[in-house]
N, C-alpha and C positions, 0 to 999 in steps of 0.2 A: 253470815256475819259481814257486816261493812268494814271495809278497810279503814284505819284510823285515818287517814288523809281525806277520804271521802266523808268520814264523820265529821271532821275539823272542818272542812269547807261549808258542811251544811248547817253549822252552828253559828249564833251571832256572838260568842264570847271570844275573847282573844287567847292566845296560846299560855300567857301569865295567869289567866283566870282559870283555864282548864287545869294547868299545872297545879294550882293553888287546891282546886277541887278534888284532884286525884291524890296529890301527894301531901296535902295540908300545907299550911303556913311556914313550914319548916324548911321551906326550899330557898334559902336565903346565902346561896353562894354564887359569886360571880366571878368571870374570867378576866384578869387584868395583868397588865405589867408590872411587875415589881422589881425595882433595880435591873432593868434591862431584861429579865426573864419572865416567861408566863407563868402565872400562877393561879389557882382557885382561892379566892379570898372570901372570908366572912364578911357579909354586909354587916352583920351585927357587931363585930369586935373590931373588923379592918384587919385582922391577922391571918396571914397566907397559910392554908391548910395543906396545900401540896404544891411541889413545882413541877412544871414540864421539863424533861430533860432532853427532849429531841429538839431538832432545828426548825425556825419559823414558828408560824403560829399551830397551836394544837387543833387537831380535828375534832369535829362535833363528837365523833365516837369516843375519843379519848375522854373529852369532858363529861361524856354522859356515864361513862364506866367509871370514872373517879366519883362523880357525884353519887352515883348508887353506892361506892365503897364507904364513902364518908357518912351517907344517911344510915348506912348498916350499922357503923361504929357508934353513931349518935344513939341509936336506939336498941343497941344490944343489952346494955345494963345488965 
């Protein structure tokens, strides 16, 4: 099985296109600064969904974990 990085480098699609194909069009959150604090913000509503409580900019790992948590609760139904 190819590693993910090797797979991505061998395909002509962007990461955004790949994420939409894999996760669907519901990946609509973005990392922004809100009132001097980092937050994951919904592109659709503009509402902050979760704030980062640490110092400086949050890591990609934190963002991915929070994105996964947000997607879980969106589809828990």
